[in-house]
VOVO-810010 format. One line per 2 residues: number of its first residue (from 1); their letters; for each residue x, y, z of N, C-alpha, C, O. Coordinates in nm, 3 decimals. Layout:
VOVO-810010
NUM) A) X,Y,Z,X,Y,Z,X,Y,Z,X,Y,Z | ...;
This chain:
VOVO-810010
1) MA) -2.876,-1.161,9.517,-2.943,-0.985,9.473,-2.933,-0.959,9.309,-2.871,-0.853,9.319 | -2.944,-0.973,9.196,-2.935,-0.909,9.090,-2.950,-0.763,9.048,-3.056,-0.704,9.067;
3) DK) -2.869,-0.717,9.006,-2.870,-0.517,8.977,-3.010,-0.470,8.983,-3.100,-0.545,8.947 | -3.031,-0.360,9.023,-3.168,-0.315,8.920,-3.213,-0.265,8.801,-3.317,-0.221,8.753;
5) FD) -3.051,-0.298,8.759,-3.039,-0.196,8.605,-2.952,-0.269,8.480,-2.851,-0.337,8.498 | -3.008,-0.243,8.358,-2.948,-0.310,8.297,-2.837,-0.292,8.304,-2.801,-0.275,8.420;
7) KK) -2.694,-0.281,8.169,-2.556,-0.318,8.242,-2.558,-0.148,8.166,-2.522,-0.050,8.231 | -2.602,-0.138,8.035,-2.593,0.006,7.990,-2.613,0.157,8.081,-2.561,0.268,8.074;
9) TR) -2.740,0.084,8.187,-2.766,0.218,8.268,-2.691,0.267,8.375,-2.655,0.378,8.415 | -2.674,0.115,8.419,-2.591,0.080,8.536,-2.420,0.155,8.505,-2.374,0.237,8.586;
11) SH) -2.352,0.119,8.397,-2.278,0.242,8.340,-2.294,0.377,8.380,-2.236,0.431,8.474 | -2.391,0.436,8.290,-2.424,0.580,8.245,-2.371,0.627,8.471,-2.280,0.700,8.511;
13) IM) -2.482,0.544,8.561,-2.477,0.583,8.601,-2.384,0.615,8.731,-2.400,0.679,8.835 | -2.235,0.505,8.649,-2.162,0.497,8.711,-2.080,0.580,8.686,-2.001,0.624,8.770;
15) SL) -2.083,0.632,8.517,-1.978,0.749,8.473,-2.011,0.894,8.583,-1.903,0.946,8.610 | -2.068,0.929,8.616,-2.195,1.042,8.670,-2.103,1.030,8.782,-2.101,1.136,8.844;
17) IR) -2.035,0.950,8.827,-1.949,0.967,9.008,-1.827,1.032,8.976,-1.764,0.975,8.887 | -1.777,1.128,9.020,-1.689,1.228,8.976,-1.561,1.207,9.069,-1.560,1.163,9.183;
19) YK) -1.442,1.255,8.982,-1.280,1.200,9.141,-1.268,1.333,9.188,-1.244,1.342,9.308 | -1.278,1.450,9.119,-1.259,1.549,9.104,-1.374,1.666,9.102,-1.468,1.696,9.029;
21) WT) -1.301,1.721,9.242,-1.417,1.844,9.244,-1.580,1.808,9.374,-1.650,1.908,9.386 | -1.614,1.721,9.432,-1.668,1.656,9.480,-1.761,1.753,9.555,-1.742,1.875,9.558;
23) SP) -1.857,1.694,9.611,-1.880,1.825,9.735,-1.843,1.832,9.803,-1.824,1.947,9.844 | -1.792,1.703,9.893,-1.671,1.782,10.017,-1.554,1.852,9.998,-1.496,1.926,10.077;
25) ER) -1.517,1.813,9.850,-1.356,1.950,9.786,-1.453,2.017,9.773,-1.414,2.125,9.817 | -1.555,2.031,9.743,-1.613,2.190,9.701,-1.632,2.311,9.874,-1.589,2.425,9.890;
27) EV) -1.707,2.225,9.967,-1.754,2.291,10.104,-1.620,2.279,10.147,-1.610,2.390,10.199 | -1.512,2.228,10.163,-1.417,2.251,10.226,-1.291,2.344,10.167,-1.219,2.419,10.233;
29) HN) -1.283,2.316,10.001,-1.255,2.469,9.947,-1.340,2.630,9.959,-1.289,2.741,9.954 | -1.422,2.608,9.969,-1.508,2.749,10.024,-1.503,2.781,10.149,-1.509,2.898,10.185;
31) WL) -1.489,2.651,10.254,-1.416,2.709,10.421,-1.304,2.743,10.378,-1.311,2.863,10.351 | -1.169,2.690,10.348,-1.105,2.765,10.351,-1.016,2.918,10.267,-0.917,2.988,10.283;
33) KG) -1.140,2.902,10.169,-1.101,3.065,10.117,-1.214,3.136,10.166,-1.242,3.225,10.086 | -1.283,3.135,10.254,-1.336,3.230,10.327,-1.272,3.237,10.433,-1.278,3.347,10.489;
35) HQ) -1.202,3.145,10.490,-1.140,3.144,10.623,-0.942,3.233,10.608,-0.853,3.247,10.692 | -0.954,3.284,10.416,-0.819,3.321,10.409,-0.695,3.247,10.394,-0.581,3.290,10.412;
37) IR) -0.740,3.103,10.349,-0.666,2.977,10.427,-0.589,2.980,10.282,-0.682,2.968,10.203 | -0.482,2.987,10.214,-0.407,2.945,10.119,-0.444,2.819,10.053,-0.559,2.803,10.091;
39) HK) -0.427,2.763,10.010,-0.439,2.629,9.977,-0.418,2.603,9.798,-0.450,2.701,9.732 | -0.366,2.476,9.713,-0.444,2.509,9.644,-0.456,2.339,9.618,-0.386,2.248,9.662;
41) MH) -0.617,2.336,9.495,-0.656,2.204,9.501,-0.594,2.140,9.425,-0.510,2.191,9.352 | -0.636,1.947,9.427,-0.571,1.903,9.342,-0.444,1.967,9.272,-0.447,2.033,9.169;
43) PK) -0.297,1.927,9.367,-0.216,1.986,9.354,-0.109,1.838,9.297,-0.103,1.719,9.329 | -0.032,1.934,9.192,0.029,1.810,9.035,0.191,1.803,9.127,0.286,1.727,9.109;
45) KA) 0.182,1.870,9.188,0.293,1.839,9.289,0.333,1.781,9.369,0.450,1.758,9.398 | 0.192,1.731,9.439,0.232,1.660,9.561,0.072,1.540,9.506,-0.035,1.546,9.566;
47) PG) 0.092,1.466,9.414,0.031,1.406,9.308,-0.072,1.256,9.481,-0.013,1.185,9.562 | -0.205,1.272,9.463,-0.232,1.206,9.534,-0.331,1.299,9.629,-0.452,1.280,9.615;
49) AD) -0.301,1.365,9.692,-0.315,1.492,9.763,-0.458,1.558,9.720,-0.458,1.569,9.597 | -0.572,1.602,9.773,-0.663,1.668,9.758,-0.634,1.800,9.772,-0.644,1.863,9.667;
51) IL) -0.594,1.875,9.887,-0.575,2.016,9.899,-0.419,1.979,9.964,-0.392,1.882,10.035 | -0.318,2.099,9.913,-0.231,2.130,9.999,-0.208,2.288,10.032,-0.234,2.399,9.988;
53) IQ) -0.167,2.249,10.096,-0.185,2.348,10.215,-0.019,2.416,10.263,0.021,2.389,10.376 | 0.075,2.508,10.164,0.206,2.461,10.080,0.261,2.579,10.240,0.382,2.566,10.262;
55) KS) 0.200,2.665,10.325,0.246,2.749,10.465,0.264,2.602,10.546,0.387,2.591,10.552 | 0.237,2.548,10.575,0.196,2.508,10.694,0.229,2.299,10.688,0.205,2.210,10.770;
57) KK) 0.302,2.302,10.525,0.311,2.227,10.505,0.288,2.035,10.523,0.348,1.933,10.557 | 0.138,2.094,10.466,-0.017,1.992,10.532,-0.082,1.957,10.357,-0.123,2.039,10.275;
59) AV) -0.067,1.780,10.344,-0.128,1.731,10.259,-0.345,1.728,10.331,-0.400,1.727,10.441 | -0.381,1.727,10.216,-0.494,1.699,10.294,-0.653,1.609,10.226,-0.752,1.636,10.159;
61) LL) -0.596,1.497,10.294,-0.680,1.347,10.178,-0.832,1.407,10.206,-0.840,1.495,10.293 | -0.936,1.371,10.146,-1.042,1.389,10.139,-1.114,1.271,10.135,-1.181,1.250,10.034;
63) NG) -1.115,1.153,10.265,-1.194,1.023,10.209,-1.301,1.004,10.183,-1.364,1.070,10.265 | -1.389,0.938,10.098,-1.537,0.868,10.085,-1.532,0.787,10.236,-1.441,0.785,10.319;
65) CF) -1.617,0.746,10.238,-1.637,0.627,10.396,-1.647,0.498,10.288,-1.611,0.395,10.345 | -1.692,0.475,10.129,-1.686,0.359,10.091,-1.591,0.334,10.022,-1.515,0.243,10.055;
67) WH) -1.568,0.407,9.907,-1.434,0.431,9.890,-1.283,0.413,9.921,-1.176,0.405,9.861 | -1.330,0.411,10.044,-1.151,0.448,10.107,-1.204,0.326,10.218,-1.104,0.299,10.286;
69) AC) -1.324,0.240,10.265,-1.350,0.142,10.318,-1.289,0.218,10.468,-1.169,0.235,10.488 | -1.407,0.261,10.575,-1.429,0.366,10.642,-1.475,0.256,10.769,-1.580,0.193,10.778;
71) TI) -1.350,0.257,10.869,-1.361,0.126,10.976,-1.495,0.197,11.042,-1.549,0.111,11.112 | -1.558,0.300,11.047,-1.672,0.280,11.128,-1.867,0.274,11.057,-1.977,0.236,11.099;
73) CY) -1.794,0.355,10.900,-1.948,0.327,10.783,-1.948,0.243,10.703,-2.054,0.221,10.644 | -1.838,0.172,10.675,-1.747,0.101,10.538,-1.884,-0.021,10.533,-1.879,-0.080,10.641;
75) RA) -1.968,-0.061,10.473,-2.047,-0.210,10.424,-2.007,-0.223,10.316,-2.027,-0.144,10.224 | -1.946,-0.319,10.311,-1.970,-0.444,10.189,-2.096,-0.430,10.104,-2.212,-0.424,10.145;
77) PK) -2.034,-0.424,9.928,-2.155,-0.446,9.858,-2.193,-0.630,9.850,-2.119,-0.727,9.836 | -2.323,-0.618,9.865,-2.428,-0.755,9.839,-2.353,-0.805,9.735,-2.282,-0.903,9.757;
79) TN) -2.358,-0.747,9.608,-2.357,-0.786,9.466,-2.201,-0.750,9.426,-2.127,-0.659,9.463 | -2.184,-0.860,9.332,-2.015,-0.847,9.279,-1.896,-0.887,9.400,-1.777,-0.905,9.375;
81) RA) -1.918,-0.891,9.446,-1.855,-0.869,9.548,-1.714,-0.946,9.522,-1.685,-0.997,9.630 | -1.669,-0.959,9.478,-1.513,-1.061,9.431,-1.428,-0.907,9.356,-1.306,-0.897,9.362;
83) FW) -1.502,-0.815,9.300,-1.525,-0.662,9.206,-1.481,-0.593,9.296,-1.363,-0.559,9.285 | -1.558,-0.548,9.420,-1.571,-0.482,9.477,-1.463,-0.495,9.593,-1.422,-0.384,9.628;
85) KR) -1.404,-0.603,9.665,-1.294,-0.637,9.732,-1.208,-0.544,9.651,-1.193,-0.424,9.677 | -1.144,-0.617,9.540,-1.102,-0.605,9.457,-1.017,-0.434,9.473,-0.898,-0.419,9.499;
87) KI) -1.099,-0.341,9.452,-1.119,-0.233,9.382,-1.113,-0.145,9.538,-1.058,-0.035,9.547 | -1.173,-0.208,9.643,-1.111,-0.133,9.738,-1.027,-0.169,9.831,-0.985,-0.089,9.915;
89) LA) -0.981,-0.330,9.826,-0.848,-0.312,9.856,-0.672,-0.224,9.752,-0.568,-0.166,9.783 | -0.725,-0.260,9.655,-0.648,-0.128,9.578,-0.665,0.032,9.583,-0.604,0.117,9.518;
91) NL) -0.714,0.039,9.630,-0.802,0.189,9.645,-0.677,0.173,9.808,-0.554,0.187,9.807 | -0.749,0.148,9.905,-0.613,0.076,10.044,-0.442,0.103,10.026,-0.353,0.170,10.077;
93) RR) -0.460,0.017,9.931,-0.268,0.044,9.888,-0.227,0.115,9.853,-0.110,0.139,9.887 | -0.319,0.227,9.732,-0.235,0.375,9.657,-0.274,0.445,9.772,-0.198,0.542,9.785;
95) DS) -0.380,0.439,9.884,-0.354,0.530,9.984,-0.219,0.514,10.075,-0.137,0.590,10.126 | -0.239,0.378,10.070,-0.053,0.411,10.130,0.015,0.455,10.111,0.061,0.541,10.186;
97) RT) 0.084,0.412,9.954,0.182,0.468,9.820,0.170,0.594,9.854,0.267,0.657,9.897 | 0.025,0.658,9.838,0.026,0.819,9.834,0.073,0.908,9.971,0.134,1.015,9.968;
99) KR) 0.024,0.831,10.098,0.054,0.886,10.189,0.226,0.869,10.248,0.248,0.957,10.331 | 0.351,0.777,10.223,0.459,0.720,10.212,0.530,0.901,10.135,0.585,1.005,10.171;
101) HL) 0.470,0.822,10.002,0.530,0.979,9.901,0.514,1.135,9.935,0.571,1.231,9.883 | 0.421,1.132,10.035,0.370,1.290,10.129,0.484,1.315,10.206,0.572,1.398,10.229;
103) RR) 0.427,1.168,10.245,0.539,1.218,10.397,0.650,1.187,10.377,0.705,1.173,10.486 | 0.764,1.152,10.240,0.892,1.151,10.181,0.885,1.300,10.144,0.987,1.307,10.074;
105) LG) 0.842,1.403,10.144,0.855,1.539,10.052,0.793,1.618,10.109,0.760,1.723,10.054 | 0.751,1.580,10.280,0.736,1.637,10.375,0.685,1.730,10.425,0.705,1.841,10.473;
107) YK) 0.592,1.639,10.395,0.394,1.674,10.434,0.362,1.647,10.556,0.425,1.572,10.630 | 0.279,1.699,10.578,0.216,1.632,10.715,0.108,1.576,10.656,0.062,1.637,10.560;
109) IV) 0.035,1.439,10.700,-0.103,1.420,10.655,-0.186,1.437,10.697,-0.175,1.401,10.814 | -0.315,1.488,10.670,-0.459,1.531,10.723,-0.556,1.441,10.692,-0.577,1.444,10.571;
111) VI) -0.605,1.385,10.732,-0.676,1.247,10.680,-0.847,1.265,10.708,-0.887,1.195,10.801 | -0.942,1.341,10.645,-1.125,1.385,10.667,-1.194,1.253,10.609,-1.221,1.209,10.497;
113) WE) -1.202,1.233,10.678,-1.372,1.152,10.625,-1.503,1.163,10.600,-1.590,1.221,10.666 | -1.513,1.103,10.498,-1.690,1.166,10.461,-1.806,1.185,10.557,-1.910,1.250,10.544;
115) HE) -1.736,1.078,10.700,-1.906,1.113,10.766,-1.846,1.183,10.893,-1.908,1.175,10.999 | -1.686,1.274,10.883,-1.682,1.373,10.996,-1.757,1.524,10.933,-1.837,1.599,10.991;
117) LR) -1.705,1.532,10.812,-1.788,1.649,10.723,-1.932,1.638,10.744,-2.002,1.733,10.710 | -1.980,1.543,10.791,-2.125,1.579,10.795,-2.131,1.513,10.935,-2.247,1.525,10.974;
119) KD) -2.066,1.457,11.016,-2.095,1.507,11.157,-2.143,1.630,11.225,-2.240,1.667,11.291 | -1.997,1.691,11.165,-1.923,1.831,11.244,-1.847,1.849,11.157,-1.733,1.803,11.151;
121) FQ) -1.894,1.909,11.090,-1.830,2.024,10.967,-1.720,2.104,11.076,-1.638,2.021,11.036 | -1.649,2.179,11.166,-1.628,2.302,11.202,-1.534,2.196,11.292,-1.425,2.249,11.310;
123) KA) -1.539,2.088,11.343,-1.443,1.972,11.380,-1.321,1.946,11.362,-1.219,1.957,11.429 | -1.376,1.870,11.151,-1.341,1.797,11.102,-1.180,1.939,11.041,-1.058,1.921,11.045;
125) MK) -1.277,2.089,10.985,-1.187,2.193,10.938,-1.052,2.192,11.035,-0.932,2.199,11.011 | -1.132,2.178,11.163,-1.004,2.238,11.303,-0.908,2.162,11.255,-0.808,2.220,11.213;
127) KI) -0.914,2.035,11.249,-0.796,1.894,11.182,-0.701,1.941,11.099,-0.596,1.878,11.088 | -0.722,2.050,11.032,-0.644,2.068,10.904,-0.589,2.267,10.926,-0.542,2.348,10.846;
129) L) -0.631,2.278,11.084,-0.568,2.433,11.089,-0.394,2.384,11.195,-0.313,2.472,11.223;
């Protein structure tokens, strides 16, 4: 199936996808702030982590189901398959390196998936506590 948008329009649409301060990140940030849990968003000293909770030495990774190939939700795109396969595999390799690096720094890794936030936000937040 061909893309229904021309190259310029598709490029513009893709440029609107943010990599920081996404909706799930804002929701988790607001929840942590509301529960007076001190945290750092997109920390420089722990690259790859979305949120760092220094007191309990936890690094929180908020994974989008598509971008990180969730075993429950991920569906491979029907167009441009080779590109997306390389892209997703590169993301998974980077995730693996990030987790290894954060563990070496002494952080406990907490992975929260996008579908967990949608299904039961409070239960997902309990993973952080």
